[in-house]
Each structure stands twice: as structure tokens, then as C-alpha cells.
C-alpha positions as CSV (number, residue, x, y, z in Angstrom):
1,M,0.0,0.0,0.0
2,N,1.4,3.4,-1.0
3,R,1.1,6.3,1.4
4,H,1.2,9.9,0.1
5,T,3.2,11.9,2.5
6,T,4.8,15.4,2.6
7,F,8.2,13.8,2.0
8,G,6.9,11.3,-0.6
9,S,9.1,12.6,-3.4
10,P,11.4,9.9,-4.9
11,Y,14.2,12.4,-4.6
12,L,13.9,12.7,-0.8
13,L,15.2,9.4,0.4
14,G,15.5,8.7,4.1
15,F,13.6,11.8,5.3
16,E,10.8,9.9,7.1
17,H,12.3,11.1,10.4
18,L,11.5,14.7,9.4
19,E,7.9,13.8,8.9
20,R,7.8,12.2,12.4
21,L,9.5,15.3,13.8
22,L,6.8,17.6,12.3
23,E,4.1,15.4,13.7
24,R,5.6,15.5,17.2
25,T,6.0,19.3,17.0
26,A,2.3,19.7,15.9
27,R,1.1,17.6,18.9
28,S,2.9,19.7,21.4
29,A,2.1,23.1,19.9
30,G,-0.9,23.7,22.2
31,D,1.1,23.5,25.4
32,S,1.5,26.8,27.2
33,Y,2.9,25.8,30.6
34,P,5.4,26.5,31.7
35,P,6.2,29.8,29.8
36,Y,9.6,30.0,28.3
37,N,12.1,32.2,26.4
38,I,14.6,31.1,23.7
39,E,17.6,33.3,23.1
40,A,20.7,33.3,21.0
41,L,23.9,33.5,22.9
42,S,27.0,35.4,21.7
43,D,29.0,32.2,21.4
44,G,26.5,30.8,18.9
45,G,24.7,28.7,21.5
46,I,21.0,28.8,22.4
47,R,19.5,29.2,25.9
48,I,16.0,28.1,26.8
49,T,14.7,29.7,30.0
50,L,11.6,28.2,31.6
51,A,9.6,29.8,34.4
52,V,9.3,27.0,37.0
53,A,8.5,28.9,40.2
54,G,7.7,26.6,43.1
55,F,9.7,23.6,41.7
56,S,12.8,22.4,43.5
57,K,15.7,20.9,41.7
58,D,14.6,17.4,42.8
59,E,11.2,17.9,41.2
60,L,12.6,18.7,37.7
61,S,14.4,16.6,35.1
62,V,16.1,17.5,31.9
63,T,16.8,14.8,29.4
64,E,17.7,14.3,25.7
65,E,15.5,11.7,24.1
66,D,15.4,10.8,20.5
67,R,16.7,14.2,19.3
68,Q,14.4,16.1,21.7
69,L,15.1,18.1,24.8
70,V,12.5,17.0,27.4
71,V,11.9,19.0,30.6
72,R,9.6,17.4,33.1
73,G,8.4,18.8,36.4
74,K,6.4,17.0,39.0
75,Q,5.5,18.7,42.3
76,T,4.5,16.6,45.3
77,E,1.3,17.3,47.2
78,A,2.0,18.8,50.7
79,E,0.6,16.3,53.2
80,G,-1.0,17.4,56.4
81,K,-1.8,20.9,55.3
82,T,-5.3,22.4,55.4
83,F,-5.7,25.1,52.8
84,L,-8.2,27.9,53.4
85,H,-7.6,29.0,49.8
86,R,-5.7,27.0,47.1
87,G,-4.6,29.3,44.3
88,I,-1.3,27.6,43.6
89,A,-1.9,24.1,42.4
90,A,0.8,21.4,42.7
91,R,1.0,20.4,39.0
92,Q,3.2,18.5,36.6
93,F,4.3,19.4,33.1
94,L,6.3,18.0,30.2
95,R,7.8,20.4,27.8
96,S,9.8,19.2,24.8
97,F,11.9,20.9,22.1
98,V,13.0,19.2,18.9
99,L,16.8,19.4,18.5
100,A,18.5,19.7,15.1
101,D,21.4,17.5,14.2
102,G,24.5,18.8,15.9
103,I,22.7,20.6,18.8
104,E,23.4,19.2,22.2
105,V,22.4,20.1,25.8
106,S,25.5,21.5,27.6
107,T,24.2,22.7,31.0
108,A,21.0,23.2,33.0
109,A,20.8,25.5,36.0
110,L,17.9,26.5,38.4
111,E,18.1,30.0,39.9
112,N,15.3,32.2,41.3
113,G,12.5,30.1,39.8
114,L,14.0,30.0,36.3
115,L,15.4,26.9,34.7
116,K,18.1,27.8,32.2
117,V,19.1,25.1,29.7
118,D,22.1,25.9,27.4
119,L,22.5,24.2,24.1
120,V,25.6,24.1,22.0
121,R,26.0,23.7,18.2
122,K,28.7,21.2,17.3
123,E,30.7,22.1,14.3
124,I,29.9,19.9,11.4
125,H,32.6,19.2,8.8
126,P,31.3,18.4,5.3
127,S,32.8,15.2,3.9
128,V,33.1,13.6,0.5
129,R,33.4,9.9,0.0
130,T,34.1,8.0,-3.2
131,V,32.1,4.8,-3.6
132,E,33.8,2.0,-5.4
133,I,31.8,0.7,-8.4
134,K,31.8,-3.1,-8.6
135,T,31.0,-5.2,-11.6
136,G,29.2,-8.5,-11.7
137,D,26.9,-9.9,-9.0
138,V,26.4,-7.3,-6.3
139,S,24.1,-9.2,-3.9
């Protein structure tokens, strides 16, 4: 069965991962918590700053999974407390960012309710490789 896809051109071989990447990005486009900034650094890197007020270091995790930066937060409910008003909910979140080839997470730091995640761009060197042409049975 043939599927018509965005990258269905016979000249785009091996780009199925880009289609999956676009699908992942579209699924997470509606997420708005926690708010974040993305800035370019003077050294060519990228910094993502997430507003995670109320989260401790132990309640946050930063991982690289399948070319994605994934930031998770899970607050624990305070036991034994009786609230007269509850305006600050203990909540959890998952925020993901798709990383291009050559982008890696270098550091993550929590300060004053802001989680700063720095990304670096590895230098990619173009290469040329000559492929030997064989004759006869190539199986």
C-alpha cells in the first residue's frame, strides 16, 4: 500500500524522520505551561529559560530523548496541610523541544525560579566519500 506523505518525493530518500518530527511538533504546539524564552547566545549557542517557580531541583528533570530536549516537572502534594484557599496548584508538566542534528544540551541550572538550559551547536565538517563501483553480481 502506498502512502502519500509530505516527503513522498522519490528524490527525498530517508527523510521519514523529518515527517515524524513535524508530527511531534504539531502535537505539542498547544502546550502553554510553563512559559519559556529562547535566546541566541553570543558564542553561537542557544539558551532556553523556563519559568518553573515553586519547583525544586529534585522535582525537575532535563533529558535528551530521540533528538528532543525534554523537561519534566512534578510537584508533590503537601501532606498534612489544610488550605483555606488554594490558588497555587501542585502540578506537573512535560515540555519538549526538537533538536536539530549537531545541537546538544550542555548545561541546566535552576536559579530564582528560572530553569536555564544551554544548548551548543557542534561544528559539522562536510565530507566527500568516493564509492567503489563493482561489476558482476552485487548481492
